[in-house]
N, C-alpha and C positions, 0 to 999 in steps of 0.2 A: 504494500500500500504506500502511495506517495501522497503526503499531506502538505498543505500550506500552513506554515507555522511562524508566528511572530515571537521572537525571543526578546523580552524587554529587560535590558541591563547588560552592558558589555564589559563587565568586570571579568576577573579571571574565570569564575565558575560559569557565568552566563555565556561568555564567548566560546568556552570549550564545549559546553553542552550544545550550543548552536552548531559547532563543528561536527560533533557526534551525529546530530540530526541530519546535517548536510551529507555526511558520509553514508547515511542510510537511504539517501536518495530523495529526501524531502526538499521542498521549496522553502528555504529558511530565510527570514528577514530579521536581521539583528539590529535592534534599535538602541541608540545611545543619545543622551541629551548633549553630548560633547561633539560638535562638528569636526574638530581636529582628529578625534579618535575615529570617527566615521571615515574621514578621508584616508587616514593611515590604513584602516582595515580594507578599504576598497582599492587602494592604489598599491600598497606594499604587502597586503595580506598578513600584517603583523599587528600585535596589540602590546607593544613593548613595555608599557607602564605596568601591565598586569602579568603577562606571560612572556618571559624573555626567551629568545632563541627558538621561537616556534613560528612556523608558517601555516596560516590557515588556508582552507580550501579556496581556490580562486572563484568557485561558484557561489560562495557565501557572500551575500550582499548586505551591507550595513546601511542603516537609514538614520537620519537625524529628525525626520518628520514622522511623528507617530501615526498620523492618519494614513500616510502612504504605506507604512509598515503593516497596517492592519487590513489592507484591501483584500477582501475575499478569503480571509484566513479560516482554517478549520480549528485551529488551537492557538492559544496564547500562553506562553511560558513566562511567568514573572520571576526575574532573578535580580531584583533591585534591593538595596538595603531596607531593613525593616522600617526605618523612619520615613522612607519615601513611598512605601507601598500604597498607603491610602491616597496620596495625591496622584500618583500615576494611575491607580485603579479608577479614580474619579474621571481623569481625562479619557481613559479607555471607555468608560461607561457612556460618556457623551458621544463618542465616535460610534459606538455600537448602536446607540439609540437612533442615530441618523441613518446608519446603513442597514439596520435591521438584522445584522448578523447575530448568530447564537453559537459562538465557538465553545469548545471545551476549554476550561481554565485549569492550568497547572502552575504550581509554584515550587521553586527550589530555594527560597529564602529561609533564613534561620534566625528567628528572634521573636520577641514579644513586644507589642506596642506599649510605649510608656503611658502611664496614667490610666489608660483603659484596660490594660493587661490582656488585650485581645490577641488571639493567635492569627497568623497570616490568612488562613482560610476564612476565618470569621470576618476579617476586614474586607476581603474580596467579595464575600457574599453580601456584606452590607452595602458596599459601594457599587456593585454591578448587579442590577435587578435580575431575577430569575428569567425574565422574558428576554434578556440579552445574553444569556449564557447557558451552558449545560452544567454538568457537575464540576466540582472543584476537587482537584487531586494534588496531593503533596508528594514531591519527589525528594527523598532524603536518604542518608546513610553514610557510611564511612568512605569518604572520597575527597581527595585533593585534586584540584584542577591540573596541577603539574603532573601528577601520575596518570590521569586520564589522557592528557596530551601525548604522553609517550606510550599509550595503549597498555598500561599496566592493568592487570586483572582487577576489576572493580565490581562490587556487588552493592546494590542499593534497593530501596523500597518505594513502590508507588502506592500510596494510601488514599482511599476515597470511600465515602459512604456508598458509592455506586460501584458494584463489582465490574460493570461494563466499562466505566471510566478508568478504573485502575488497570484493566486489561488493555484498554486503548493506549494508555501511557506506556505500559510495558512493551507493547509492540512497536511504538514509535522509537524507543531507545535501544532495544536489545541488539547487541553485536557479539562478535566472538570474544571480546574482552570486557564488555560492559553488560552485566547481567542484572535484570530487574525482577524483583519479587513483588507480589501484590499483597495488600494488607487492608483491613477495614477500619483499623484503629487510628483515625485521623488525630485525635487528641494526643494519644501517646507518642505518635511519630513526631508531631510538631513540638511537643514539650521536650522530648528527648533531643531533638535537633537544636532547640534553642539553648537549653540549660547545659549541654555538654561544653559550650563555650566558656562557661564559668569555671568548670573543672580544668579546662585547658589553661586558663589564666593562672590558676593555682599551681598546676603542674609546671608551667614555665617558671613561675616564681621559685618553686622548690629547686629547679635546676640552676637558676641564677644565684641562689643562696648556697649552692654546693651540696645539697642533699642527694642521696643515692636512690637506688631502685626500690628499696623497701618503702621509703617515704612516698614515692610516686605511686606504687601499687596500693598503698593504704589510701591515698587521696582519691584515686580513681574508683576504688571499690566502695568506699564510704560516700563518695560523691554521687555514685550511681544510685546508692540507697536513698539519698536525698531527692534525686530526680524522680525516682519511682514513687516516693511518698507523696510528692506534690502532684505528680501525674495522676496517681490513683485517686487522689482527693477530688479530681475533676471527672472521674469515671473512666480513666484510661485502663487498658488491659495490662496487668502486671507483666505478662509474658512479653509484651512489646519491648520492655527495658532490658531483656536478655537477648534481644535480636539485633538486627543491623542498625536500627536507628536509636538503640540504647547503648549496650556495651560496645558494639562495633564502632559507633561514632565517637564514643568517649575514648577508646583506644587510639584511633587514628588522629584525633584532634589533640589529645593530651600527651602524645609521645613524639610529635614531629615538628621540626622547625619550619615545615611548609605551612603550618597553622599560624596565622597572624595573631590569634589570641594567645597561643603558646609563646610566640616571640615577644608579645607585649608583656606577658607575665615574667618572662626571662629577664627582660630589661628592667622591670620594676624590682625584681629580686637582686639585680646587680647594682641597684641604687639609683637608677635613672628617675628623674621626675616624671610624673604622669603626663603633664602637658607636653614635655619633650618627646615622650614615647608616642603620643597621639600625633604630634606634628610631623615627625619624620617617618611614621609608618606609611603614610600616603594612601591608605585604604581604610575602610570602616572596620573598627574593632568591635564587632557585635557584642562580645561578652561583657563589655563595660556597661552598656545600657541594660543588657539582660540581667546582670547582677542586681541592679537596682530594682527592676521589675520583680524578679524572683524573690528577693528579700522582702519587698513590700507585700507580695502575695502570701509568703509564708507567715508573716505577721498577721495578715488579715484572716487567714484560714486556720491559724493555729497549728501549722505543720513545722515540725522540728527540722531545721536546716542549718546546723552550726557551721559547716564549711562555707556555705553561701554567705552566712552572716559575717564570718570572719573576713572574707574577701570584700564584702560590702564595707566593713569598717576600715579596711586598708585603703580602698579606692575613694570612698566618699567622706570618710571622717578622719583621714590622715593617720590612722593607727600604724604603729611600727609593725612591719611584717613578722619579725622574729617574736615580738610580744604576742601577736595574734596566734602564731603557731604554738607558743608556750601555753597560752590560755586554752587552746583546743585540747592539747595533750593532758592538761591537768583538770579537765572536767571530771565530775564524779563518775565512777565506773558504772557500766550498765550492760545488759545482755545484748548480744549482737543482733538478734532477731526479736 
């Protein structure tokens, strides 16, 4: 099957997913708000700010005009930062209302909206009326754009309340190196995708401080327990968190320098100021905003998340990292389960 697909967001993940779709024979339109980036993609077939030393398919076309990118599309893939999802979805909605299109919506963004605590699929459903869309599917799992670019073996999940929509997304992306499983637990997949970035910040900080593998394993394991507690409080399936969008995503994000959240934590652990880390990263560090949202949610819902709270205190209250770790370790003993 060959589909017309608009990919909104030309960062590292969005552009590489667009390239995967192009390689599967789809008519792909990659949209970016940055005209210079669009020109580079169309003339040089590179995206040097996000993916170094990689050449994109010559048949992949980039657009700076959103309406042009959405002409006659069968599906729209959102891969924009969480803070931009609502605004971009609103623009998409206006265009779809004018054209009468009803595409499948897919998103591969990972975060929770500030203040509203909404998941990405909830934002898309609010901004784009059901009359102008089909189902919403979440594409998530343990994946670095850099590894997919070199066709490393990658397994991820397509989650939707509609089994047909999940299977549709699965068929769009499946290749010899990019395998997609289906799932019906949208809540669990989205919460796992968002909150693993908090654990990646912590894992990077441990590395920057000089801690070893024992500490990192402890952080990932207990961090995953926190993610599961919050997720199940919203009705997520506990099994989701031992799957690709749970433990899988925590492992890949909390152990690799390809993760910008890990790199940010590493620099904080080495003593860099937060503002300096943000300024020279050059890309959105989703874990920073997600930490705040998750901490506030845990307080609101009465869910115990001591690691998340410690990272929140370091980032937003200026607490010393070593003191935060000491306080975590000296809490009263308790049962593991």
